[in-house]
C-alpha positions in Angstrom: -0.2 17.7 -16.9 2.4 15.0 -17.3 2.1 12.4 -14.6 5.7 11.9 -13.7 8.2 12.7 -11.0 11.9 13.0 -11.5 13.9 11.8 -8.5 17.3 13.1 -7.4 18.2 10.8 -4.5 20.1 7.5 -4.3 17.0 5.5 -3.5 15.2 6.2 -6.9 18.5 6.5 -8.8 17.6 9.6 -10.8 14.8 7.9 -12.8 11.6 9.4 -14.0 8.6 7.5 -12.8 4.9 7.5 -13.7 3.1 8.2 -10.5 -0.4 7.1 -11.4 -1.6 4.7 -14.1 -5.1 5.4 -15.5 -5.9 8.2 -13.1 -5.5 11.8 -13.8 -3.0 13.5 -11.5 -3.6 17.2 -11.8 -1.2 18.6 -9.2 1.8 17.2 -7.4 2.5 19.4 -4.4 4.6 17.6 -1.8 6.8 14.5 -1.9 7.8 13.0 1.5 9.8 9.9 2.3 9.4 7.9 5.6 12.1 8.0 8.2 13.6 4.9 6.8 13.4 6.2 3.2 11.7 3.0 1.9 8.6 4.8 0.6 7.9 8.1 -1.0 4.4 9.6 -0.4 3.0 12.1 -2.8 0.2 14.4 -1.8 -2.2 14.9 -4.8 -4.1 18.1 -4.6 -7.0 17.8 -7.1 -8.8 15.3 -9.3 -7.2 12.1 -7.9 -7.6 13.3 -4.3 -5.4 10.6 -2.8 -1.8 9.8 -1.7 0.4 8.2 -4.2 3.1 5.8 -2.9 6.4 4.8 -4.5 8.7 2.0 -3.2 12.1 3.8 -3.2 14.1 0.6 -3.2 12.9 -0.7 -6.6 10.9 2.2 -8.0 7.7 0.2 -7.9 4.4 2.2 -7.8 2.3 0.9 -5.0 -1.5 1.3 -4.6 -2.5 4.8 -3.7 -4.3 5.4 -0.4 -7.4 7.5 0.1 -9.6 8.2 3.2 -13.3 8.6 3.7 -14.4 12.2 3.8 -11.0 13.5 2.8 -11.9 14.2 -0.9 -9.4 16.3 -2.8 -7.3 19.4 -1.9 -4.4 17.5 -0.2 -1.5 19.8 0.2 1.4 19.4 2.7 2.6 16.0 4.0 5.3 14.9 6.4 6.5 11.7 8.2 7.0 11.1 11.9 10.7 10.9 12.8 10.5 7.1 13.2 8.8 6.7 9.8 5.8 4.9 11.1 3.2 7.6 10.7 2.3 10.1 8.0 0.5 13.4 8.5 -1.1 15.5 5.7 -3.4 18.6 5.5 -6.4 19.0 3.4 -6.9 22.6 2.2 -10.5 22.2 1.0 -11.7 20.7 4.3 -9.3 22.5 6.6 -8.3 19.2 8.3 -5.2 17.3 9.5 -5.3 13.6 8.7 -2.9 10.9 10.0 -2.3 7.4 8.8 0.0 4.4 9.4 2.9 4.4 6.9 3.2 0.7 7.0 -0.5 -0.4 6.8 -1.9 2.8 5.3 -4.8 2.6 7.9 -6.0 6.0 9.1 -5.2 6.9 12.7 -8.1 8.5 14.5 -10.5 10.9 13.0 -10.0 13.9 10.7 -8.8 16.8 12.9 -10.5 20.1 12.3 -8.2 23.1 11.9 -10.8 25.8 11.7 -13.0 26.9 8.8 -11.7 29.0 5.9 -8.0 28.6 7.0 -6.7 26.7 3.9 -3.8 24.8 5.5 -0.8 24.5 3.2 2.5 23.3 4.6 3.3 20.9 7.5 6.3 19.8 9.4 6.8 17.7 12.6 9.0 18.2 15.7 12.0 16.0 16.2 10.3 14.2 19.1 7.3 13.5 16.9 4.8 15.0 19.3 3.9 18.3 17.5 3.0 19.2 14.0 3.2 22.7 12.7 0.9 23.8 9.9 0.9 27.0 7.8 -2.5 28.6 7.2 -2.6 30.4 3.9 -5.9 32.2 4.3 -5.4 33.7 7.8 -1.6 33.9 7.7 -1.1 31.9 10.9 1.0 29.0 11.9 -0.9 26.3 13.9 0.7 23.9 16.4 -1.0 20.7 17.2 0.2 18.5 20.1 -0.3 15.0 18.8 -0.5 13.2 22.2 -3.4 15.4 23.4 -4.7 16.8 20.1 -4.6 20.3 21.4 -4.5 23.1 18.8 -2.6 26.3 19.4 -2.7 29.4 17.1 0.1 31.8 16.6 -0.6 35.3 17.7 -0.8 37.7 16.0 -0.9 36.9 12.3 2.7 36.5 11.6 3.3 35.1 8.2 1.3 36.8 5.4 0.7 34.4 2.6 2.4 31.6 4.6 3.2 28.7 2.3 5.5 25.9 3.6 7.4 25.3 6.8 10.4 23.4 8.2 11.9 23.0 11.6 15.5 22.9 12.9 17.0 19.5 13.9 16.9 20.5 17.6 13.3 21.7 17.3 13.7 25.2 18.5 13.1 27.3 15.4 10.6 27.2 12.5 11.1 28.7 9.0 8.1 29.8 7.0 8.2 30.7 3.3 6.0 33.6 2.2 4.8 33.7 -1.4 3.6 36.4 -3.8 6.1 39.2 -3.5 7.2 39.0 0.1 10.7 37.7 -0.9 11.4 36.5 2.6 11.2 33.7 5.1 9.8 34.2 8.6 11.7 32.7 11.6 9.6 31.6 14.5 10.2 30.3 18.0 8.8 26.8 17.9 7.7 26.9 21.6 5.5 29.9 21.6 5.4 30.7 17.9 6.7 34.2 18.4 8.5 35.9 15.5 12.3 35.9 15.9 13.0 37.7 12.6 12.9 37.4 8.8 15.5 36.5 6.3 15.7 37.5 2.6 14.9 34.7 0.1 14.3 34.6 -3.6 11.3 36.0 -5.5 8.1 34.7 -4.0 9.6 31.7 -2.0 7.3 28.6 -1.8 8.9 25.3 -0.9 11.3 25.1 2.0 13.4 22.3 3.7 16.0 22.0 6.4 19.3 20.2 6.1 19.7 18.0 9.2 23.5 18.0 8.9 24.6 21.5 7.9 21.8 23.4 9.5 21.0 25.2 6.3 17.5 26.1 4.9 
């Protein structure tokens, strides 16, 4: 697989960049910028098993970061609203991992999300105190309160083949893409994770994002 990413924002000026040099990058799943937009973090799913970093002001490729016990299988990644912390999920180990976006030092220990769940997507609440994680294997959405590290599960299984997730700017609703023939997006109440409805999307929707200005998914 070609080890490049083509950017479409003003920070990287539409250039195509090599993400890793001398290391095989098998899959690029998620690209996330910090709240200040000065770095882009790329979650590498297999082989490399690390997080690639690009300086968005000058396109420089920075040293990748990896964590003890994390291995490969990195999937979704997101930034705290203030841009100081990054959160990513590891599908193979069923874990949530956090690190400092400035120093790249891990924050706390790997947080267990439950066995055989295969976490996929992740987003964070506007206040930065909750992360929401889609679970591909058991079709749930998990909510973790960061300050107390309390894990809540959605009841019942609400999003079959749940892939990725985003949250409204006011933090009251979640939108979950459902892949493999579902052709819709599930809308959840962000407080109690109850299903509010579904909306039709394209064929097997996968990635999803929320516009903070126009309130569009």
